[in-house]
N, C-alpha and C positions, 0 to 999 in steps of 0.2 A: 690563502693570501691574493690579494689584489693588488693588480699594475697599473697605475698611468696609465692609460693610451695616449704617447707623446709623438707617437710614429708620424704619423702622419702633421700632428697639430704644430710641432718646434720648425717644421722647412717652412709651413706657410704663415708663420705670425709676422714676417717680413712683409707681408702683401698688403697693399690698399684695397679696400674693399671696392670692386666695381658697382654700379646703381642697380646690375638686376643679375644674377646667376647664366654666365652667357652659353649660346645655344651650343650643341654639340655641332665644331664643324667637322662633316665627313669626307672634306675634301683633303686633310691631313691628318695622317697615321703616326699617329707615334709609335716606339719601340715598343715592340711584345716580347714579355721572355719567351725564353726555347720552351718546347713544351705546348705551347700553347694550341688549343683546338683551332681549327680555320676557319669556324662561325665565330671564338670569340676574338681571333684576331682582327675581322674584319668589322664586326658590331659595337665591341667594347671600348676596347683601347683605343679613342679617336680626339684626335683637336681638344683633348681637356688642359685646362692651364696647368697643372701640378709640374711641367719642365720648369717656365717660368719661375712658377713660386719656387720651387727648390735654388731655383740660380740666386732668390734673391736672398734664400738665408745668411745667416751671418757664417762666415767662414769659421768663426771659432764651435758654432754649434757642429759644422759638420754631419754626415749621415751617420757616424758609428749610433747616435741615439737615434738617432730619426727614423732608423729602420728597425731597431728589434725588437724592444720590449712590447709591443702588441702580440708577438707571438710567441710569447711565455705567460701570459692570464691564465693561472692558475690550473698549470699541465701537471695533472696527474702522472710520475713516473710511472706506475704502473701500465698506464693505458700506451706507451709508447710502445711495448715490448706485445702489444697483440698481432695476432695478423689480419692483415689489410683483408674485409671479403672483397671477395670474387665478383660478385655482380659486375656486371658492365654500366647499370648507371650510377652506380657509386662512384666508380673510377672515372666516368664523366664528369661527374658532378666534383670531383677535388680535382681534376685536370680544368677545368676553366676557374673554380676557386682560385687555385693556386695561380693562374696567370692573371687573376682581376688584383690577386690581393699584393704579390709581388711588384705587379706593377705598379702600385699607389705606394707598397712600404720600399722599395727600392729603385723605382724606376727604371731601369737599363742595367743590363751586366758593366755596361762599361762603369758606372757609379758602383756599382758594388766590389768593382778590380780596383778603381784607387781607394776607397774608404772600410770595404767589409770585410776584406779577404783572408783578411788576419784576426786571428779574436780579439775581442774587446772588453771593457768593465763597463757596463753603463751610468754606473752609479748606484748609489740608496741599498737596495738588500738584494740588489742583483747579483749572479754569480757571473763566471767566464763564459761569453756569449760567442759564438762563432756562426756562421750559415745565413740561413735565415732567419734571426731573432732564437736558435737554439742556447738555450740557458743552460749551463751542464750543472748550476747550482739547485736547480730544481729536478735533476734528473738523481738516478741510482747510478749506480759504476755500471749495470748488468744491461741499463736501458739504454747508457751509450755505448755500449760493445753491442748493442745487437742493430743499434739506428743508427749508426756510424762505421758498421764491419766492411767495409771497403775501402775507409781512410788509412792513410800511411800512417797516420800519426792518431790509431786508436788508442793507443795502451798508452798513451798519454795524456790525450782528452777524457777517457775515463777517469782519471785523479782531479779532475774538475769538480766530479759529484759532490753535492753535498757542501759546497765553498761558496758562502753567499758574503754578501756587504765587503766591510773590511779586509776580510779574509780572502776573499775573489780577488781585490785590488792590488794587496800585497802579492798575491802568487800570477798575475798577469803576465807579468816580464818572459816567466818561464814557458808560456805559450804562446808569446807573439809573433816566433818563427816560422807558427804551423799554416800554412797556406791549405785554403779550402775551395774548389773549381768552384765557380757559379753553377754550372750545368749539373754536379753533383751536390751542392748546396739547396738548390729549384726542388731534386727529385727526392732527397730526404724530406724537404719540407709539403710537399705532394703526398708523398706515397707513407709521413711518420706522423707528422705536426697536425696536418689538417683532418685527420682520421679521428680526432679528441673534437675538433671544431663540428665537424661533421655530426656526431654523437649527441655534444651540447645543443646542437642547432634540431634535431629531431627530437630532442627533451622539450626544447621549449615549444616550439611551433603543435609540435604532439602529432595526432593520428591525418594521416592524411599528407604528412611531409616526404614519407617515403615514396609513396606516390607523384609527386611532383616529375617534371620534365628534370633534365638532368643539370639546364641550364639557370631554370627556378629555384633547383636544389641551389647550383653555386652561388645563387645572386645571395641567397637567407646565409648561406654560411659565411661570406663574404662581409653583411649583416651583423652576424653576432661576430665575428670575428674584430672586429672594426668596432662595436656598440655593447659588445657582452649581450649575454641573453634576459637582462631582467625585466620584469612585465608590469612592475608597479609604477605609478605617477604619470601628471600627464605629459611629460616628455617620452612618454613609453604608448602613448596613444596607440599610436601606428603598428609596433610591435604588436600590442593585442588584437587591433583590427586584423594584420596579421594570421594570426592563431587563430582567431575566434570564427573567423568569417572566408576568409582569402583560399587559406591551405585546405579546410574541409572540403572547397568545392574543386578544390586543384583550378583556379580561377589565376592564371599566370599577370592576365592586363589587373585584376584586384588588386595582386602582390605590387608589381610595378607602381601605380599610382600612390597604394603607401608608402613605398618606398620614397619617393618623390616628394609626398606630404611632408616626410622629415625634415625637409629645406627649412621649416617653418624654424626650425630649435636653433640654427646659426643664424638668423635673418638677425643684420647690423650687428655681425659680432666679427673680429679678424678673421674668424675661420670657416666665415661664410663661402669665400670662394671655391675654396679646396674642399670641405666639407659636401656641400651642396653637389659640386662636380662629382663627387667618390659617390653619394646618393644616383647621380643621373646615370652614374656607367652601371651600377649594380639594375637600375631599372631596366635601363638596356639590354643588359642581360638574360632580364628576368622575364622579358620581353622573346628576346630571339627564340626562334624552334631549333 
């Protein structure tokens, strides 16, 4: 099942294109989600144009649609119930990835509190969705129960399992009063949802991925979360270079260079500023020891 990745794109379509992607301004540090590693706080979420781009988005769009669809792309329900690996590198990888992804998908706890703390229906074939892109429609009742074990409304939320499309839209009013705190949503995203994206990244980039430093791992997980793991076509040239050249060598500078090279894909489009800046953030994270 394919989900259209519109999380960052909808919020950015109202922006005018600058003559060039702005350099990272290290003198201005944007809000960073809780639980972010100190290194990510210092080196990743810095002076990117996303906040002003978000403010320029149409009020009718709001962030319920703009912040949630990417997190549910092809999620397999049973994977959510797997026990997270205890390896410290994997934990560090997911924590850095969560910090960066949540920064771009939600931008700040304040925005989450205004627009995303209660369940929404994004439209199309999506289900009732809450937290950081958690779509009950593609989950099983057991998976929801396991993922949200501490949620006071867990027994109600698990009834959204399998509800998609028009059925989810009709059911949404029954769940609109359920409040999910930002810190809790971020924790579930990091410790449950991102496991699948780390596994998907490992499959995509093959041998050597598990030996990468945690921040390089996190940069690639963020990349796969945003762009998917496909490897065919000219628009995936850099993905193949990362897989075939950078990762086997454990070359983080190579990974960062290939991520930056992807900016070519949005040059001259309405999405150039936002997506190019997002790639820059991933490149910076990959280079960060």
